[in-house]
C-alpha positions as CSV (number, residue, x, y, z in Angstrom):
1,X,-16.7,-200.7,-84.8
2,X,-15.1,-202.8,-82.0
3,X,-18.3,-202.7,-80.1
4,X,-20.2,-204.3,-83.0
5,X,-17.7,-207.0,-83.4
6,X,-17.7,-207.8,-79.6
7,X,-21.5,-207.8,-79.6
8,X,-21.6,-210.2,-82.6
9,X,-19.1,-212.5,-81.0
10,X,-21.1,-212.6,-77.7
11,X,-24.3,-213.3,-79.8
12,X,-22.6,-216.2,-81.5
13,X,-21.2,-217.6,-78.2
14,X,-24.6,-217.5,-76.6
15,X,-26.2,-219.1,-79.6
16,X,-23.7,-221.9,-79.6
17,X,-24.2,-222.5,-75.9
18,X,-28.0,-222.6,-76.4
19,X,-27.7,-224.9,-79.3
20,X,-25.4,-227.3,-77.3
21,X,-27.8,-227.3,-74.4
22,X,-30.7,-228.2,-76.7
23,X,-28.7,-231.0,-78.3
24,X,-27.7,-232.4,-74.9
25,X,-31.2,-232.2,-73.6
26,X,-32.5,-234.2,-76.5
27,X,-29.9,-237.0,-75.8
28,X,-30.4,-237.2,-72.1
29,X,-34.2,-236.9,-71.7
30,X,-35.6,-240.1,-73.2
31,X,-39.3,-240.9,-73.2
32,X,-40.4,-244.5,-72.8
33,X,-44.0,-245.7,-73.0
34,X,-45.4,-247.7,-70.1
35,X,-47.6,-250.7,-70.4
36,X,-50.9,-248.7,-70.1
37,X,-49.9,-246.5,-73.0
38,X,-48.9,-249.5,-75.2
39,X,-52.3,-251.1,-74.5
40,X,-54.2,-247.9,-75.5
41,X,-52.1,-247.6,-78.7
42,X,-52.8,-251.2,-79.6
43,X,-56.6,-250.8,-78.9
44,X,-56.7,-247.6,-81.1
45,X,-54.8,-249.4,-83.9
46,X,-57.2,-252.3,-83.8
47,X,-60.2,-249.9,-83.8
48,X,-58.8,-248.0,-86.8
49,X,-58.3,-251.3,-88.8
50,X,-61.8,-252.5,-87.9
51,X,-63.2,-249.2,-89.4
52,X,-61.4,-249.7,-92.7
53,X,-58.2,-247.6,-92.2
54,X,-55.4,-248.5,-94.6
55,X,-52.0,-246.9,-94.5
56,X,-51.2,-245.4,-97.8
57,X,-47.8,-245.6,-99.5
58,X,-46.3,-242.6,-101.2
59,X,-47.5,-243.8,-104.6
60,X,-51.1,-243.9,-103.3
61,X,-50.8,-240.4,-101.9
62,X,-49.4,-239.0,-105.1
63,X,-52.3,-240.6,-107.1
64,X,-54.9,-239.0,-104.7
65,X,-53.6,-235.5,-104.6
66,X,-53.1,-232.8,-107.2
67,X,-49.5,-232.8,-108.2
68,X,-50.0,-230.6,-111.3
69,X,-51.6,-227.6,-109.5
70,X,-54.8,-225.9,-110.4
71,X,-55.8,-223.9,-113.5
72,X,-56.7,-220.2,-113.0
73,X,-60.3,-219.3,-113.5
């Protein structure tokens, strides 16, 4: 009985430490794009808009998908 409680406590302690490390890593490791990446992103965006790409709003997406499901055959 005591062994189970101790094992469970150790499991929670390890899980909390792992969670804290993951949270800290996300806050300390920041990614910033350099000028070359910004230029490539801009070129790709211009190319998409030349080819007729239009960003849809949520209302447009709801109109174009099936929100009522499908009937069984």
